[in-house]
C-alpha positions, -999 to 999 in steps of 0.1 A, spaced: -291 827 -285 -314 832 -314 -343 856 -315 -378 842 -319 -379 855 -354 -347 837 -363 -360 805 -348 -393 807 -368 -373 815 -400 -351 784 -394 -381 762 -387 -372 757 -350 -395 760 -320 -389 791 -298 -409 775 -270 -385 744 -269 -352 751 -251 -336 722 -270 -346 735 -304 -323 741 -321 -300 717 -302 -268 734 -290 -240 713 -276 -233 726 -241 -205 702 -231 -169 699 -242 -159 672 -266 -122 661 -266 -102 638 -289 -76 633 -262 -50 656 -277 -55 686 -255 -70 699 -223 -87 730 -209 -65 753 -189 -81 777 -164 -56 804 -154 -47 800 -118 -31 834 -115 -51 863 -127 -32 896 -126 -50 923 -105 -77 898 -94 -60 867 -80 -22 871 -82 -15 838 -63 -43 815 -75 -58 815 -40 -94 809 -52 -84 773 -57 -62 771 -26 -86 749 -6 -78 730 26 -112 712 23 -130 707 -10 -156 689 -31 -150 685 -69 -174 670 -93 -179 666 -130 -200 646 -155 -181 626 -181 -187 603 -210 -158 582 -223 -159 573 -260 -128 551 -258 -108 532 -231 -80 555 -219 -45 545 -228 -31 570 -202 -48 582 -170 -75 608 -177 -72 638 -155 -106 653 -152 -96 681 -129 -63 690 -112 -48 719 -92 -11 720 -81 10 743 -59 44 760 -60 73 753 -57 72 716 -66 39 711 -84 23 691 -56 -13 683 -61 -40 701 -40 -68 680 -56 -72 657 -86 -101 637 -100 -95 612 -128 -100 579 -144 -73 553 -146 -64 531 -175 -83 503 -156 -115 525 -160 -117 531 -123 -123 566 -111 -98 580 -85 -91 611 -65 -58 621 -50 -38 649 -34 -2 653 -21 9 669 12 33 698 14 61 671 17 50 654 -15 34 623 1 5 611 -20 -30 601 -7 -52 584 -32 -86 566 -32 -97 545 -62 -133 535 -69 -143 499 -75 -170 503 -101 -155 509 -136 -167 538 -157 -186 525 -188 -178 539 -222 -205 557 -242 -225 564 -210 -226 596 -189 -211 592 -154 -212 617 -126 -179 615 -107 -168 635 -77 -144 636 -47 -145 652 -13 -119 660 13 -125 674 47 -138 667 82 -154 633 85 -182 621 108 -159 618 138 -152 655 141 -127 682 133 -96 663 142 -102 636 115 -103 641 77 -116 619 50 -108 615 13 -137 599 -7 -146 591 -43 -182 596 -54 -199 578 -84 -233 589 -95 -240 608 -63 -230 579 -40 -199 578 -18 -182 546 -30 -148 545 -13 -133 565 15 -101 566 35 -90 585 66 -63 610 57 -55 630 88 -32 653 68 -38 683 46 -33 688 9 -4 709 -4 -15 745 -2 -1 778 -15 5 797 -47 -9 779 -77 16 761 -100 5 767 -136 -31 765 -146 -60 744 -133 -63 716 -159 -94 700 -171 -99 669 -194 -62 659 -199 -61 627 -220 -99 626 -223 -113 609 -253 -150 617 -249 -171 645 -233 -171 664 -201 -197 687 -186 -206 705 -154 -172 708 -137 -177 721 -102 -154 730 -73 -166 739 -38 -145 753 -10 -161 729 15 -167 692 20 -203 686 9 -222 658 27 -237 629 9 -272 644 7 -259 676 -9 -239 656 -35 -269 635 -44 -290 666 -51 
């Protein structure tokens, strides 16, 4: 940041955290993505920090144009076939979705019913894990603005194992993304709203 002296010299207010304004989100023109290394030599040689049997993923996004390809907000895949452990995205129909694949490659997907609006921030998330009926039942759900919109019972587990490539963020996104979060548990509705 700037020192108080620099702020005074530049006619900004050192008591105002938004002065000077500093963009703290990622803007994308749709031609790239953010790659978070899955395998970190000496620290995480298999990418196990993202190898989650239950999870909650969340981000805040603002589209500035309708997508011409599905927007992948966040995705993690496993060796050897690249099967998806978790993915959160927005389809070309503007509906948010979440999905995963099993170790056999079967896809489980839930799609929201409320379209994401362009030029407006939306908080999107997904959860997978034990549902209200207990440990023998799992649920895959999509969250919009802190509210569980759609859910489905998925009594299987996502593909797990060594990470396949990097964790990707903001593929095909034309707009802005902020506050990408991954938890190694299924948060309940109250925790997500907070």
